[in-house]
BALOBA-1460 file (C-alpha; in Angstrom, 3 decimals):
// residues 325
<rec num="1" residu="x" x="-0.127" y="0.243" z="-0.342"/>
<rec num="2" residu="x" x="1.573" y="3.734" z="-0.802"/>
<rec num="3" residu="x" x="1.750" y="5.703" z="2.467"/>
<rec num="4" residu="x" x="0.315" y="9.116" z="2.449"/>
<rec num="5" residu="x" x="2.009" y="11.394" z="5.188"/>
<rec num="6" residu="x" x="-0.262" y="13.457" z="6.799"/>
<rec num="7" residu="x" x="-0.589" y="17.237" z="8.619"/>
<rec num="8" residu="x" x="2.790" y="18.663" z="9.775"/>
<rec num="9" residu="x" x="4.586" y="15.094" z="8.660"/>
<rec num="10" residu="x" x="3.522" y="15.584" z="5.125"/>
<rec num="11" residu="x" x="5.108" y="19.808" z="4.916"/>
<rec num="12" residu="x" x="8.366" y="18.749" z="6.531"/>
<rec num="13" residu="x" x="8.745" y="15.588" z="3.833"/>
<rec num="14" residu="x" x="7.986" y="18.445" z="1.241"/>
<rec num="15" residu="x" x="10.112" y="20.568" z="2.941"/>
<rec num="16" residu="x" x="12.833" y="18.106" z="3.048"/>
<rec num="17" residu="x" x="12.470" y="16.904" z="-0.768"/>
<rec num="18" residu="x" x="12.112" y="20.461" z="-2.334"/>
<rec num="19" residu="x" x="14.493" y="23.152" z="0.064"/>
<rec num="20" residu="x" x="17.403" y="20.751" z="1.545"/>
<rec num="21" residu="x" x="19.342" y="20.591" z="-2.128"/>
<rec num="22" residu="x" x="18.548" y="23.917" z="-2.582"/>
<rec num="23" residu="x" x="20.101" y="24.818" z="0.547"/>
<rec num="24" residu="x" x="23.201" y="22.032" z="0.232"/>
<rec num="25" residu="x" x="23.790" y="23.992" z="-3.221"/>
<rec num="26" residu="x" x="23.398" y="27.766" z="-1.510"/>
<rec num="27" residu="x" x="26.379" y="27.021" z="0.975"/>
<rec num="28" residu="x" x="28.200" y="24.553" z="-1.558"/>
<rec num="29" residu="x" x="32.252" y="25.707" z="-1.705"/>
<rec num="30" residu="x" x="33.276" y="26.746" z="-5.426"/>
<rec num="31" residu="x" x="36.467" y="25.355" z="-6.481"/>
<rec num="32" residu="x" x="39.306" y="27.437" z="-7.140"/>
<rec num="33" residu="x" x="42.183" y="27.664" z="-9.216"/>
<rec num="34" residu="x" x="45.301" y="29.485" z="-10.510"/>
<rec num="35" residu="x" x="47.552" y="30.375" z="-13.627"/>
<rec num="36" residu="x" x="50.664" y="32.093" z="-14.505"/>
<rec num="37" residu="x" x="50.101" y="34.674" z="-17.537"/>
<rec num="38" residu="x" x="52.595" y="36.742" z="-18.365"/>
<rec num="39" residu="x" x="52.283" y="39.949" z="-15.968"/>
<rec num="40" residu="x" x="49.687" y="38.182" z="-14.238"/>
<rec num="41" residu="x" x="48.725" y="35.714" z="-11.671"/>
<rec num="42" residu="x" x="45.361" y="34.214" z="-12.843"/>
<rec num="43" residu="x" x="42.445" y="33.273" z="-10.141"/>
<rec num="44" residu="x" x="39.896" y="30.774" z="-11.558"/>
<rec num="45" residu="x" x="36.477" y="29.674" z="-9.972"/>
<rec num="46" residu="x" x="34.767" y="27.046" z="-11.089"/>
<rec num="47" residu="x" x="37.081" y="28.273" z="-14.256"/>
<rec num="48" residu="x" x="36.461" y="30.946" z="-15.510"/>
<rec num="49" residu="x" x="38.637" y="34.047" z="-14.439"/>
<rec num="50" residu="x" x="37.386" y="35.742" z="-10.922"/>
<rec num="51" residu="x" x="40.600" y="38.047" z="-10.628"/>
<rec num="52" residu="x" x="44.149" y="38.390" z="-11.990"/>
<rec num="53" residu="x" x="47.555" y="39.722" z="-9.657"/>
<rec num="54" residu="x" x="49.328" y="42.555" z="-12.021"/>
<rec num="55" residu="x" x="52.869" y="42.958" z="-11.388"/>
<rec num="56" residu="x" x="54.191" y="44.479" z="-14.078"/>
<rec num="57" residu="x" x="57.078" y="46.613" z="-13.991"/>
<rec num="58" residu="x" x="55.186" y="49.298" z="-16.781"/>
<rec num="59" residu="x" x="52.530" y="49.851" z="-13.567"/>
<rec num="60" residu="x" x="53.190" y="51.506" z="-10.471"/>
<rec num="61" residu="x" x="52.304" y="49.371" z="-7.810"/>
<rec num="62" residu="x" x="51.095" y="45.811" z="-8.241"/>
<rec num="63" residu="x" x="47.097" y="45.711" z="-8.320"/>
<rec num="64" residu="x" x="44.224" y="43.005" z="-8.806"/>
<rec num="65" residu="x" x="41.764" y="43.215" z="-12.118"/>
<rec num="66" residu="x" x="39.751" y="42.663" z="-12.980"/>
<rec num="67" residu="x" x="37.656" y="41.457" z="-9.353"/>
<rec num="68" residu="x" x="34.453" y="39.768" z="-11.284"/>
<rec num="69" residu="x" x="31.342" y="39.651" z="-9.624"/>
<rec num="70" residu="x" x="29.601" y="35.853" z="-8.932"/>
<rec num="71" residu="x" x="26.141" y="36.900" z="-10.203"/>
<rec num="72" residu="x" x="27.400" y="38.711" z="-13.427"/>
<rec num="73" residu="x" x="31.009" y="37.806" z="-14.329"/>
<rec num="74" residu="x" x="32.081" y="41.190" z="-14.850"/>
<rec num="75" residu="x" x="34.199" y="43.288" z="-12.852"/>
<rec num="76" residu="x" x="32.589" y="45.105" z="-10.007"/>
<rec num="77" residu="x" x="35.506" y="47.322" z="-9.849"/>
<rec num="78" residu="x" x="37.496" y="49.199" z="-12.213"/>
<rec num="79" residu="x" x="40.736" y="50.143" z="-13.191"/>
<rec num="80" residu="x" x="41.999" y="53.100" z="-15.908"/>
<rec num="81" residu="x" x="38.467" y="54.626" z="-15.054"/>
<rec num="82" residu="x" x="37.986" y="58.424" z="-14.606"/>
<rec num="83" residu="x" x="38.396" y="60.604" z="-12.976"/>
<rec num="84" residu="x" x="41.156" y="59.671" z="-11.233"/>
<rec num="85" residu="x" x="42.455" y="56.309" z="-13.427"/>
<rec num="86" residu="x" x="45.462" y="56.007" z="-10.888"/>
<rec num="87" residu="x" x="42.851" y="54.367" z="-8.287"/>
<rec num="88" residu="x" x="43.911" y="50.403" z="-9.302"/>
<rec num="89" residu="x" x="41.362" y="48.085" z="-8.592"/>
<rec num="90" residu="x" x="42.519" y="46.633" z="-5.415"/>
<rec num="91" residu="x" x="45.529" y="47.699" z="-4.147"/>
<rec num="92" residu="x" x="48.012" y="49.303" z="-1.470"/>
<rec num="93" residu="x" x="49.909" y="52.219" z="-2.110"/>
<rec num="94" residu="x" x="50.960" y="55.507" z="-0.737"/>
<rec num="95" residu="x" x="51.867" y="59.079" z="-1.985"/>
<rec num="96" residu="x" x="53.421" y="60.879" z="0.873"/>
<rec num="97" residu="x" x="56.749" y="58.492" z="2.454"/>
<rec num="98" residu="x" x="59.809" y="61.278" z="3.619"/>
<rec num="99" residu="x" x="63.359" y="60.153" z="4.257"/>
<rec num="100" residu="x" x="66.516" y="62.000" z="4.465"/>
<rec num="101" residu="x" x="66.966" y="62.304" z="0.628"/>
<rec num="102" residu="x" x="63.261" y="62.175" z="-0.385"/>
<rec num="103" residu="x" x="61.063" y="65.475" z="0.215"/>
<rec num="104" residu="x" x="57.653" y="62.849" z="-1.001"/>
<rec num="105" residu="x" x="57.810" y="59.747" z="-2.188"/>
<rec num="106" residu="x" x="54.656" y="59.332" z="-3.873"/>
<rec num="107" residu="x" x="53.651" y="55.475" z="-5.139"/>
<rec num="108" residu="x" x="50.206" y="56.688" z="-5.811"/>
<rec num="109" residu="x" x="50.222" y="59.026" z="-8.769"/>
<rec num="110" residu="x" x="50.516" y="59.904" z="-11.249"/>
<rec num="111" residu="x" x="50.162" y="56.558" z="-12.808"/>
<rec num="112" residu="x" x="52.599" y="57.253" z="-15.425"/>
<rec num="113" residu="x" x="55.497" y="58.884" z="-13.562"/>
<rec num="114" residu="x" x="57.589" y="56.075" z="-12.145"/>
<rec num="115" residu="x" x="60.658" y="57.674" z="-10.780"/>
<rec num="116" residu="x" x="59.184" y="59.422" z="-8.078"/>
<rec num="117" residu="x" x="58.165" y="55.976" z="-6.514"/>
<rec num="118" residu="x" x="57.422" y="52.633" z="-7.553"/>
<rec num="119" residu="x" x="56.256" y="48.931" z="-5.819"/>
<rec num="120" residu="x" x="58.156" y="46.909" z="-7.940"/>
<rec num="121" residu="x" x="56.843" y="42.920" z="-7.718"/>
<rec num="122" residu="x" x="59.845" y="40.623" z="-7.253"/>
<rec num="123" residu="x" x="58.902" y="37.101" z="-6.832"/>
<rec num="124" residu="x" x="55.016" y="36.712" z="-7.532"/>
<rec num="125" residu="x" x="54.465" y="33.170" z="-7.051"/>
<rec num="126" residu="x" x="51.325" y="30.381" z="-6.673"/>
<rec num="127" residu="x" x="52.244" y="29.179" z="-2.916"/>
<rec num="128" residu="x" x="49.107" y="26.609" z="-3.342"/>
<rec num="129" residu="x" x="46.155" y="25.594" z="-5.721"/>
<rec num="130" residu="x" x="43.881" y="23.126" z="-3.425"/>
<rec num="131" residu="x" x="40.583" y="23.228" z="-5.592"/>
<rec num="132" residu="x" x="38.868" y="24.834" z="-2.537"/>
<rec num="133" residu="x" x="41.310" y="27.657" z="-1.688"/>
<rec num="134" residu="x" x="44.414" y="29.771" z="-3.842"/>
<rec num="135" residu="x" x="46.847" y="30.754" z="-1.913"/>
<rec num="136" residu="x" x="49.410" y="33.851" z="-3.505"/>
<rec num="137" residu="x" x="52.822" y="35.394" z="-2.641"/>
<rec num="138" residu="x" x="55.029" y="37.817" z="-3.513"/>
<rec num="139" residu="x" x="57.977" y="40.648" z="-2.319"/>
<rec num="140" residu="x" x="57.513" y="44.137" z="-2.475"/>
<rec num="141" residu="x" x="60.526" y="46.988" z="-2.852"/>
<rec num="142" residu="x" x="59.064" y="50.375" z="-2.174"/>
<rec num="143" residu="x" x="61.617" y="53.140" z="-4.346"/>
<rec num="144" residu="x" x="61.936" y="56.377" z="-4.995"/>
<rec num="145" residu="x" x="63.988" y="55.755" z="-8.369"/>
<rec num="146" residu="x" x="65.390" y="59.251" z="-9.095"/>
<rec num="147" residu="x" x="67.025" y="59.460" z="-5.469"/>
<rec num="148" residu="x" x="67.618" y="55.691" z="-5.873"/>
<rec num="149" residu="x" x="65.467" y="55.900" z="-2.086"/>
<rec num="150" residu="x" x="64.981" y="51.955" z="-0.804"/>
<rec num="151" residu="x" x="61.594" y="52.890" z="1.794"/>
<rec num="152" residu="x" x="60.126" y="50.072" z="2.497"/>
<rec num="153" residu="x" x="59.768" y="46.645" z="1.847"/>
<rec num="154" residu="x" x="56.478" y="44.092" z="2.167"/>
<rec num="155" residu="x" x="55.804" y="40.105" z="1.620"/>
<rec num="156" residu="x" x="52.263" y="39.642" z="0.463"/>
<rec num="157" residu="x" x="50.465" y="36.472" z="1.032"/>
<rec num="158" residu="x" x="47.062" y="36.432" z="-0.163"/>
<rec num="159" residu="x" x="44.885" y="33.443" z="-0.220"/>
<rec num="160" residu="x" x="41.620" y="32.544" z="-2.330"/>
<rec num="161" residu="x" x="38.411" y="31.003" z="-1.682"/>
<rec num="162" residu="x" x="34.391" y="30.942" z="-2.870"/>
<rec num="163" residu="x" x="33.090" y="29.834" z="-0.433"/>
<rec num="164" residu="x" x="29.703" y="29.865" z="-1.940"/>
<rec num="165" residu="x" x="28.161" y="30.759" z="-5.098"/>
<rec num="166" residu="x" x="27.683" y="34.232" z="-4.179"/>
<rec num="167" residu="x" x="30.497" y="35.471" z="-2.479"/>
<rec num="168" residu="x" x="34.398" y="35.335" z="-3.296"/>
<rec num="169" residu="x" x="37.068" y="36.115" z="-0.285"/>
<rec num="170" residu="x" x="40.718" y="37.845" z="-0.919"/>
<rec num="171" residu="x" x="42.551" y="37.660" z="2.671"/>
<rec num="172" residu="x" x="45.206" y="39.997" z="2.392"/>
<rec num="173" residu="x" x="48.432" y="39.672" z="4.548"/>
<rec num="174" residu="x" x="51.219" y="42.296" z="4.489"/>
<rec num="175" residu="x" x="54.377" y="42.259" z="6.255"/>
<rec num="176" residu="x" x="56.206" y="45.040" z="6.208"/>
<rec num="177" residu="x" x="60.014" y="46.254" z="6.843"/>
<rec num="178" residu="x" x="60.798" y="49.445" z="7.521"/>
<rec num="179" residu="x" x="63.792" y="50.204" z="5.443"/>
<rec num="180" residu="x" x="64.767" y="53.659" z="7.085"/>
<rec num="181" residu="x" x="63.812" y="56.183" z="9.318"/>
<rec num="182" residu="x" x="60.587" y="57.667" z="7.817"/>
<rec num="183" residu="x" x="57.818" y="60.139" z="7.937"/>
<rec num="184" residu="x" x="53.904" y="58.619" z="5.951"/>
<rec num="185" residu="x" x="51.109" y="60.965" z="5.905"/>
<rec num="186" residu="x" x="49.228" y="63.014" z="6.128"/>
<rec num="187" residu="x" x="46.965" y="61.555" z="3.490"/>
<rec num="188" residu="x" x="43.841" y="60.457" z="1.887"/>
<rec num="189" residu="x" x="45.785" y="58.722" z="-0.970"/>
<rec num="190" residu="x" x="46.945" y="55.957" z="2.039"/>
<rec num="191" residu="x" x="47.030" y="52.095" z="1.693"/>
<rec num="192" residu="x" x="44.424" y="49.509" z="1.045"/>
<rec num="193" residu="x" x="41.828" y="50.791" z="-1.194"/>
<rec num="194" residu="x" x="39.162" y="49.675" z="-3.912"/>
<rec num="195" residu="x" x="37.555" y="51.668" z="-6.382"/>
<rec num="196" residu="x" x="34.373" y="50.174" z="-8.004"/>
<rec num="197" residu="x" x="32.795" y="50.771" z="-11.013"/>
<rec num="198" residu="x" x="30.424" y="53.766" z="-11.556"/>
<rec num="199" residu="x" x="27.255" y="51.846" z="-12.288"/>
<rec num="200" residu="x" x="27.937" y="50.061" z="-8.555"/>
<rec num="201" residu="x" x="28.723" y="53.752" z="-7.028"/>
<rec num="202" residu="x" x="26.531" y="56.053" z="-5.743"/>
<rec num="203" residu="x" x="27.411" y="58.882" z="-7.399"/>
<rec num="204" residu="x" x="26.819" y="62.967" z="-6.801"/>
<rec num="205" residu="x" x="24.841" y="64.984" z="-8.769"/>
<rec num="206" residu="x" x="26.738" y="67.948" z="-7.152"/>
<rec num="207" residu="x" x="30.032" y="67.206" z="-8.577"/>
<rec num="208" residu="x" x="28.733" y="66.596" z="-12.132"/>
<rec num="209" residu="x" x="28.900" y="63.496" z="-14.362"/>
<rec num="210" residu="x" x="33.001" y="64.126" z="-15.159"/>
<rec num="211" residu="x" x="33.487" y="63.687" z="-11.355"/>
<rec num="212" residu="x" x="31.318" y="61.378" z="-10.301"/>
<rec num="213" residu="x" x="28.255" y="59.933" z="-12.449"/>
<rec num="214" residu="x" x="25.289" y="58.606" z="-10.949"/>
<rec num="215" residu="x" x="25.326" y="55.232" z="-10.502"/>
<rec num="216" residu="x" x="22.808" y="53.038" z="-8.622"/>
<rec num="217" residu="x" x="24.858" y="52.245" z="-5.702"/>
<rec num="218" residu="x" x="24.968" y="52.755" z="-2.442"/>
<rec num="219" residu="x" x="28.026" y="52.653" z="1.031"/>
<rec num="220" residu="x" x="27.392" y="51.390" z="3.936"/>
<rec num="221" residu="x" x="29.411" y="50.435" z="7.034"/>
<rec num="222" residu="x" x="29.291" y="47.942" z="9.664"/>
<rec num="223" residu="x" x="27.635" y="51.477" z="12.066"/>
<rec num="224" residu="x" x="25.074" y="51.729" z="9.585"/>
<rec num="225" residu="x" x="26.406" y="55.146" z="8.421"/>
<rec num="226" residu="x" x="25.236" y="55.541" z="4.393"/>
<rec num="227" residu="x" x="26.965" y="56.908" z="1.773"/>
<rec num="228" residu="x" x="29.863" y="59.825" z="1.933"/>
<rec num="229" residu="x" x="28.471" y="61.918" z="3.695"/>
<rec num="230" residu="x" x="28.065" y="60.087" z="6.671"/>
<rec num="231" residu="x" x="30.960" y="57.402" z="5.923"/>
<rec num="232" residu="x" x="33.492" y="59.027" z="5.051"/>
<rec num="233" residu="x" x="36.151" y="60.021" z="7.890"/>
<rec num="234" residu="x" x="34.244" y="57.230" z="10.640"/>
<rec num="235" residu="x" x="36.531" y="56.063" z="13.048"/>
<rec num="236" residu="x" x="33.690" y="53.349" z="14.083"/>
<rec num="237" residu="x" x="33.363" y="51.112" z="11.702"/>
<rec num="238" residu="x" x="35.444" y="47.286" z="11.056"/>
<rec num="239" residu="x" x="34.352" y="47.127" z="7.713"/>
<rec num="240" residu="x" x="32.750" y="48.989" z="4.376"/>
<rec num="241" residu="x" x="30.827" y="48.156" z="1.074"/>
<rec num="242" residu="x" x="29.688" y="49.527" z="-1.676"/>
<rec num="243" residu="x" x="27.156" y="47.851" z="-3.509"/>
<rec num="244" residu="x" x="24.385" y="48.027" z="-6.284"/>
<rec num="245" residu="x" x="22.192" y="47.014" z="-9.954"/>
<rec num="246" residu="x" x="24.421" y="46.264" z="-12.791"/>
<rec num="247" residu="x" x="23.275" y="44.070" z="-15.638"/>
<rec num="248" residu="x" x="19.972" y="43.749" z="-13.553"/>
<rec num="249" residu="x" x="22.156" y="41.823" z="-10.769"/>
<rec num="250" residu="x" x="22.517" y="43.211" z="-7.424"/>
<rec num="251" residu="x" x="26.551" y="42.792" z="-6.399"/>
<rec num="252" residu="x" x="29.313" y="44.474" z="-3.944"/>
<rec num="253" residu="x" x="32.577" y="44.450" z="-2.553"/>
<rec num="254" residu="x" x="33.203" y="45.377" z="1.105"/>
<rec num="255" residu="x" x="36.424" y="46.126" z="2.799"/>
<rec num="256" residu="x" x="37.216" y="44.482" z="6.133"/>
<rec num="257" residu="x" x="39.832" y="45.621" z="8.558"/>
<rec num="258" residu="x" x="41.699" y="43.476" z="11.016"/>
<rec num="259" residu="x" x="41.383" y="44.611" z="15.078"/>
<rec num="260" residu="x" x="44.930" y="43.435" z="15.198"/>
<rec num="261" residu="x" x="46.251" y="46.264" z="12.514"/>
<rec num="262" residu="x" x="48.331" y="48.790" z="13.881"/>
<rec num="263" residu="x" x="46.395" y="52.325" z="14.435"/>
<rec num="264" residu="x" x="43.491" y="50.142" z="14.339"/>
<rec num="265" residu="x" x="40.401" y="51.415" z="14.164"/>
<rec num="266" residu="x" x="41.388" y="53.700" z="10.425"/>
<rec num="267" residu="x" x="39.115" y="56.005" z="9.716"/>
<rec num="268" residu="x" x="36.885" y="55.562" z="6.432"/>
<rec num="269" residu="x" x="38.267" y="57.717" z="3.178"/>
<rec num="270" residu="x" x="34.975" y="56.325" z="0.902"/>
<rec num="271" residu="x" x="34.203" y="58.860" z="-1.789"/>
<rec num="272" residu="x" x="30.730" y="58.607" z="-3.672"/>
<rec num="273" residu="x" x="32.176" y="58.263" z="-7.097"/>
<rec num="274" residu="x" x="33.651" y="54.861" z="-5.912"/>
<rec num="275" residu="x" x="36.655" y="55.209" z="-3.747"/>
<rec num="276" residu="x" x="36.509" y="52.959" z="-0.654"/>
<rec num="277" residu="x" x="39.856" y="52.940" z="1.360"/>
<rec num="278" residu="x" x="40.724" y="51.955" z="5.694"/>
<rec num="279" residu="x" x="43.146" y="54.900" z="5.759"/>
<rec num="280" residu="x" x="45.537" y="55.003" z="8.604"/>
<rec num="281" residu="x" x="47.449" y="58.005" z="7.651"/>
<rec num="282" residu="x" x="44.336" y="60.391" z="6.651"/>
<rec num="283" residu="x" x="43.323" y="62.751" z="8.729"/>
<rec num="284" residu="x" x="46.140" y="62.953" z="10.741"/>
<rec num="285" residu="x" x="47.522" y="66.673" z="12.308"/>
<rec num="286" residu="x" x="51.253" y="65.441" z="11.706"/>
<rec num="287" residu="x" x="53.024" y="62.951" z="9.415"/>
<rec num="288" residu="x" x="53.257" y="59.493" z="11.569"/>
<rec num="289" residu="x" x="57.193" y="58.890" z="12.505"/>
<rec num="290" residu="x" x="58.647" y="54.625" z="11.383"/>
<rec num="291" residu="x" x="62.095" y="53.934" z="12.186"/>
<rec num="292" residu="x" x="64.142" y="52.172" z="10.266"/>
<rec num="293" residu="x" x="64.217" y="48.420" z="10.860"/>
<rec num="294" residu="x" x="61.057" y="48.749" z="12.815"/>
<rec num="295" residu="x" x="57.921" y="45.634" z="11.586"/>
<rec num="296" residu="x" x="54.735" y="45.493" z="11.014"/>
<rec num="297" residu="x" x="51.683" y="43.267" z="10.157"/>
<rec num="298" residu="x" x="48.671" y="44.077" z="8.622"/>
<rec num="299" residu="x" x="45.315" y="42.057" z="7.531"/>
<rec num="300" residu="x" x="42.147" y="43.079" z="5.260"/>
<rec num="301" residu="x" x="39.270" y="40.881" z="3.982"/>
<rec num="302" residu="x" x="38.006" y="42.141" z="0.579"/>
<rec num="303" residu="x" x="34.384" y="40.556" z="0.246"/>
<rec num="304" residu="x" x="32.712" y="40.141" z="-2.857"/>
<rec num="305" residu="x" x="29.435" y="39.168" z="-3.037"/>
<rec num="306" residu="x" x="26.046" y="38.732" z="-4.544"/>
<rec num="307" residu="x" x="22.642" y="40.692" z="-3.078"/>
<rec num="308" residu="x" x="22.545" y="43.427" z="-0.687"/>
<rec num="309" residu="x" x="25.360" y="43.176" z="1.859"/>
<rec num="310" residu="x" x="22.292" y="41.722" z="4.676"/>
<rec num="311" residu="x" x="21.391" y="38.847" z="1.562"/>
<rec num="312" residu="x" x="25.104" y="38.119" z="1.506"/>
<rec num="313" residu="x" x="26.322" y="38.090" z="5.447"/>
<rec num="314" residu="x" x="28.519" y="40.949" z="4.964"/>
<rec num="315" residu="x" x="27.983" y="41.148" z="8.782"/>
<rec num="316" residu="x" x="29.053" y="37.551" z="9.602"/>
<rec num="317" residu="x" x="32.328" y="37.104" z="6.999"/>
<rec num="318" residu="x" x="33.706" y="40.371" z="8.655"/>
<rec num="319" residu="x" x="33.099" y="38.430" z="12.145"/>
<rec num="320" residu="x" x="34.621" y="34.770" z="10.797"/>
<rec num="321" residu="x" x="37.775" y="36.546" z="9.107"/>
<rec num="322" residu="x" x="38.256" y="38.790" z="13.352"/>
<rec num="323" residu="x" x="37.817" y="35.572" z="15.008"/>
<rec num="324" residu="x" x="40.773" y="33.788" z="11.973"/>
<rec num="325" residu="x" x="38.126" y="31.796" z="9.851"/>
């Protein structure tokens, strides 16, 4: 005889049959791989290019581009985008580093003027590509070529995973060595940064389309501040996200600063035209001295997500990062 579940049992059975596969799929980790292609380390998610670490010596500094969204497969970040084409997608840089022979080592801009400051990639390589994660590493020298001034050196390690179909994580660790006595900043052009594509940025009617074309985007941070007016200069936020509509899909990117970073929490230099950065050297009254021989480590997580920050659980992924997960 055919058995038919009744009442709540039938409902639970239906949920088990129809919802469990979907829930399992929603949490299924995606495979990741990597390859070396000329001047790029390319990372793939399920066989499709997700991002690439660009390290050629024609660039002011190494950076990641594209950084593709899970829903559209197109980059959520911008490179060579007006205004301010020296903002290169996802990167770390500085524009004001003084040493004994250098008034201003400028590793930030202009992008085609390299002698005033350049971050040289020395050993870009794939450390691990196991299917569930990719680990990239590089050693970089921060040099002002016109003065042959070697100011900083860093070893950068980037761990990339795709824990669900709608989430991509890039976990950055920068181990810095100060090569001589320095003074840094004050400057808003400082350190770990993301430049979003204009469609995903809020834009600004007052600045006009040349400076801040109107997009569909919103900036929100961990404290609930919204857009540049509230979220710029705020010091209490551990993360900021920018998200909007593109090709009918909602996608975005969040930056998370680790609580163990020096000068945490860094204030946020968030701009409606599409720029986000926790900038430890901004909003200072005086330059920050760094002693030769000093070392320090900074860590950041980048969350690339589909949906809005609540749907993507950006807060949860930020908390996991803070907890070392």
